[in-house]
C-alpha positions as CSV (number, residue, x, y, z in Angstrom):
1,M,-28.2,23.2,24.9
2,S,-30.1,20.6,26.7
3,I,-32.9,21.3,29.2
4,T,-34.9,19.0,31.4
5,V,-38.7,18.9,31.4
6,E,-41.3,16.9,33.2
7,L,-43.8,15.3,30.8
8,Q,-47.3,14.1,31.6
9,Y,-49.3,11.8,29.4
10,F,-53.1,11.4,29.5
11,A,-55.5,8.7,28.3
12,S,-54.3,6.9,25.1
13,L,-50.9,8.7,25.3
14,R,-50.3,7.2,28.7
15,D,-51.3,3.8,27.3
16,R,-48.8,4.2,24.5
17,T,-45.9,5.3,26.7
18,G,-46.7,2.9,29.5
19,V,-46.0,5.8,32.0
20,E,-48.1,8.6,33.4
21,H,-45.1,11.0,33.6
22,E,-41.4,11.1,32.8
23,R,-38.4,13.4,33.0
24,L,-36.8,14.1,29.7
25,S,-33.6,15.8,28.7
26,T,-34.2,17.6,25.4
27,S,-32.9,20.2,23.0
28,A,-36.4,21.0,21.7
29,D,-37.1,24.7,21.5
30,T,-40.9,24.6,21.1
31,L,-43.7,22.5,22.5
32,E,-44.2,21.2,19.0
33,A,-40.6,20.1,18.7
34,L,-40.9,18.4,22.1
35,Y,-44.0,16.5,21.1
36,R,-42.4,15.4,17.8
37,E,-39.4,14.1,19.8
38,C,-41.7,12.2,22.2
39,D,-43.7,10.8,19.2
40,A,-40.6,9.5,17.6
41,R,-39.5,8.0,20.9
42,H,-42.8,6.4,21.9
43,G,-44.9,6.2,18.7
44,L,-47.6,8.3,20.2
45,G,-49.5,8.4,16.9
46,W,-51.6,11.6,17.3
47,P,-51.2,14.5,14.9
48,I,-50.7,17.8,16.9
49,A,-53.9,19.2,15.3
50,K,-55.9,16.7,17.4
51,L,-54.1,17.3,20.7
52,R,-54.0,20.0,23.3
53,V,-50.8,21.0,25.1
54,A,-50.3,22.6,28.5
55,A,-47.2,24.0,30.1
56,N,-46.9,24.6,33.8
57,G,-50.7,24.1,34.4
58,E,-52.0,26.4,31.6
59,F,-53.1,25.6,28.1
60,A,-50.4,26.6,25.6
61,R,-49.7,27.0,21.9
62,W,-47.6,24.5,20.0
63,D,-45.1,27.3,19.0
64,D,-44.5,28.4,22.6
65,P,-40.9,28.0,23.8
66,V,-39.9,25.2,26.2
67,A,-37.8,26.2,29.2
68,D,-35.7,24.2,31.7
69,G,-38.0,22.8,34.5
70,D,-41.2,23.2,32.5
71,R,-44.1,20.7,33.3
72,V,-45.6,19.8,30.0
73,A,-48.8,17.8,29.4
74,F,-50.0,16.3,26.1
75,I,-53.7,15.9,26.1
76,P,-55.6,13.8,23.5
77,P,-59.3,14.2,22.8
78,V,-61.4,12.3,25.3
79,S,-64.8,10.7,24.7
80,G,-67.4,10.2,27.3
81,G,-70.9,9.2,27.6
């Protein structure tokens, strides 16, 4: 079964994809599976251990399920100074 999600990319992930957000039709059942699909599609290059993930405005776990209409954000580490 395919669902549609709205993805947001931040910082270096936005640079890699060339977009800030996109709609994606997916059969991924977890946030980790969704990230792996996006990584294969865009060559994001970050291991999930280094990233944070949020779903519908709240930080989430990689093994959380993905539902139709979810807004998912992949957040790489940021540096500042």
